C-alpha positions as CSV (number, residue, x, y, z in Angstrom):
1,M,-26.8,61.0,51.1
2,A,-27.1,57.3,51.1
3,P,-31.0,56.2,49.8
4,K,-33.0,54.9,52.5
5,K,-33.5,51.2,52.3
6,T,-37.3,50.8,52.5
7,Q,-39.7,47.6,54.0
8,D,-40.4,46.3,50.2
9,V,-36.5,45.7,49.8
10,T,-36.7,42.0,47.5
11,D,-34.8,38.7,48.6
12,T,-32.7,38.2,46.1
13,Q,-33.4,34.3,46.2
14,A,-37.2,34.7,46.5
15,A,-36.8,36.7,43.1
16,V,-34.8,34.4,41.3
17,E,-37.5,31.6,42.6
18,A,-40.4,33.8,41.2
19,L,-39.0,34.5,37.8
20,R,-38.0,31.2,37.5
21,A,-41.6,30.0,38.2
22,A,-42.7,32.4,35.6
23,L,-40.7,31.8,32.9
24,D,-41.8,28.0,33.4
25,G,-45.0,28.9,33.1
26,A,-44.1,30.2,30.0
27,G,-42.5,27.2,28.7
28,I,-39.2,29.3,29.3
29,V,-35.5,28.0,30.8
30,L,-33.2,30.2,31.8
31,P,-30.4,27.7,32.9
32,S,-27.9,30.5,33.9
33,L,-30.9,32.6,36.2
34,R,-29.4,32.8,39.4
35,V,-28.3,35.4,42.2
36,D,-25.2,37.3,41.2
37,P,-22.3,36.2,44.0
38,A,-20.4,38.9,43.4
39,S,-22.7,41.5,44.3
40,P,-24.6,40.6,47.2
41,G,-25.0,44.5,48.5
42,L,-27.0,45.4,45.1
43,Q,-29.1,42.1,44.9
44,L,-28.5,41.4,41.6
45,V,-29.8,38.8,39.5
46,E,-27.9,37.2,36.8
47,L,-30.3,36.4,33.9
48,G,-27.6,35.0,31.7
49,R,-27.1,34.3,28.0
50,V,-29.3,32.1,26.2
51,R,-30.1,31.1,22.6
52,A,-31.7,33.0,20.2
53,D,-34.8,30.9,19.9
54,V,-35.1,31.3,24.0
55,A,-34.6,35.1,23.7
56,V,-37.8,35.3,20.8
57,R,-40.0,33.2,23.0
58,L,-38.9,35.4,26.1
59,A,-39.7,38.6,24.0
60,K,-43.3,37.3,22.9
61,A,-44.4,36.1,26.5
62,L,-43.6,39.9,27.4
63,Q,-45.8,41.6,24.5
64,P,-49.2,42.7,25.9
65,E,-51.1,40.8,23.1
66,T,-49.5,37.6,23.9
67,R,-50.3,37.9,27.6
68,E,-53.8,36.7,29.6
């Protein structure tokens, strides 16, 4: 049985833009952040590869004690 689609299905491009804005607010840039063109039906977001220092900054930004 196929899963039912719900009304809260996220627009993939809007999700990319929201994530990009949030990351920008934390001073983090993911250059490869985009909608995954190979899987339109799955609504995947490609985060891409980043340098180790960016990965560390991203990890710190996600830690509960560093968020306001």
